[in-house]
N, C-alpha and C positions, 0 to 999 in steps of 0.2 A: 474497676468500682473506685471512684472517687469517697472515701469517708467523710471531705467536708460538710460541715453543717451549716453553712452556707448558702441564705435563699436563692433562689433565680436571680432574685431584684440586687442584692448584694454583688452575685458575680456579677450582674451585668453593668452595675456602677464602679465596680473595679477595672474593668477589661474597658469601659468608656472613659476613663483615666490612668490608665496604666500611660505610664513613659510622659505623657502632660495634664497638669504643671509637674516638670520634674522636679524631684528632694524628697517626697515627702512617703514615708513608710508606714503601713499598715501596723497598728497595736492594738493593745489590751482583748476583749471581749471577743471581738469579731477575727483577731491572730490565731486567737485559742480555738474559738470555734474551726475555721478552717485550715489549720494548720501543725496545728501542735498538742491540745487536751482533747479537743471534740467532747467535753462534756457537756456542752447546755450551748445552745441556742444564743442570737442576742438579735435586735431589731437597729443595733449601731453601726457604723463605721467608725474609725476613730484612725483620723489619717494627720499623722504628726509631721512637722517640718521640725527635724533636728539642728539646733543652733542658730536657728532665726527667731529675733526677737519681736517680729510684727511679718503678719501675712502681705503685706501690700494690695498688690493687684491678682493675686493669685484665686481670693472670693471670687471676683470677677469671670475668672477663665476657667474656673469651674464649674460654674454657673452654664456660660456660655455651651460648653461641654456636653454637659447633661440636656439641657434643653437640644441642643443639636440631634440627639440620638431619641427622642420625642417621649422624652422623662417631662413630668409635672413637677416645677422646680419653684420651692416658696423658703426666704430666708427667714427663722426663728428668730434668732440672736443673731449681733454679729459685732464685731471690737477689733483694737489694730491687729490683737494676737490669735481673736476665739471668732466665729463663723458658724453657726449651725445651717444646716438645710434640713427642711422638710421635704423627702423625692417621694411620689407618686407612681406607682404604673399599677393601674386598674386599679383593684383593693388592698393592696402592697401597699404600707408605706413605710422607708428606710429615715431615719436620722444621720447623717454625716456631718461629722464635727471635722471643720479643719483647726488645727493647731498649732502655732508657733511656739515651740519650746527652747528660750534660750540654752539647757542647760544640753549640753554636746550627748551623744549617746557614750554608753559604758562601753556596751559591746555592737563592731558592726553587725549591720541587720543584713538578715540572708535573702538574698535573690530565691523565689518560688513559684513556679508555673501555676497558673490557672486559667482554663479555657483557653491556650493558648494561649495566654498574656503570660511577661515577667514581673512579676510586685515584686519591691522589697519590704519582707516582713520582720518589724521585730524578734530577736531569738526568745528562747525559755529563759533566759539570763535575765535579759532587760524586764521581761514583762514581769517576771518577779521580784526583782527591784522597786520598780514601780509599783508593785502591789503591799510589800512591808510596807513603804511612805503612803498608801493608800490607808493601810490597817491604823496608822497616826492618825491620819489626816480627818478619816472620817469613820473609822469601827463600825464595817458596815460586813453583813453576814456574807454576801458576795464576794468579797475581798477574801474572806477567811477561806470559802471553799474553794475559789483561784489558788490559792496559796498551796493549799493542801495536794490540789493535782498537777502542778506546776512540780513539788518537789517530786509527786508519785512518776513525773515524767524525767526525770533527770535533774532538778532544778537545784544546787548547791548553796544553799540553807547561811552556811560558815561563811562563802563567799556575799552573797546578797548581803548578808550584816554585814559586812567588812566596808562594800561598796556603796549600801545605800547613800552615806555623807557625802559620796561625791557627788550624786543631785539635790541632796539638802543637807545642808553644813547641821542643820538641828536637830536631825536623826538621833536617836539612840536605842539601843538593843533593849534595855534595859527598862526603857520609858513603854516601848509598845509591847513587853511580858507583862507589865503593870496595866498595861490597855485590856490585853487579851483575860487576865483574869477579872475583871472588871466588865467584859463584856457579855451580854443580855443574851447569849446567845437562843436560850430554852425559849423566854420570848417572843425574839424576834423570831426564829423559826416557827411556832405556834400559829404567830401571828401572817407566817404566809403558806400556811395549809400544810406544813412538812409533816409528813406521817412520824410516830410513835422513836420507830427504829432508826431513820435519819438522823432526830434530834437526840441520841445518843451517839452517835457515829458524830455528830456534829460536836458537841460539847467534847468527846473524848479528843477530837482534832484538835479544839481550842487548849483544853492542858494541857495537851503529847508537845504540841507548838511553842506554847510558852514556858514549859519545862526546858525544852531544847536550848530556848533561845535564854531563859536566865544561865545556865551549865555554861553556853558558848561565851555569855557578857562578860560571866564572874566562875573563872574555872575552878577555882577554890575546892577543895571538898568539903 
């Protein structure tokens, strides 16, 4: 039995788009929910075209394929490098983001099987690097949770910190440690209605992660 936490609509959309248009990789929360940590669900699909600066005709091709499969599609946001579709089937709505990412991937994506289709999925390491960068850029609770789960599922923090500058030359481990120290974890967790025991675990995760990053960035006694 599959342990995937993708919804039937997410599986359908990925199957419809499998192989065409070529070159996309599933990343982000859907890659975690469907193939890696499976620690939470998501209403999004993030499809990245690594190494491309513009999407070109890709959004039109995706729109046509989704509509041809009987799905209802609306464009929410569009630009040369980013398009967001709202895809509906019955009462279920799905956000599908298409992203042209000019930064090449650090680690080759892996081919994964899903409902009889083969799709490319970013690896745990690739997503870990992206989540470390996200923590610097937006400091959201979900990114902290994801980093913790990725480390529990084989993520290498030392390697992730060392390779994050390949995607963003401004990344600094010490800056990340400082941001984690000031991150309002308790306020954010309580605002989301998380129980007290989970708040305590998140506070411990923030503390432990910040201390590990500080030690790795400055290994002096």
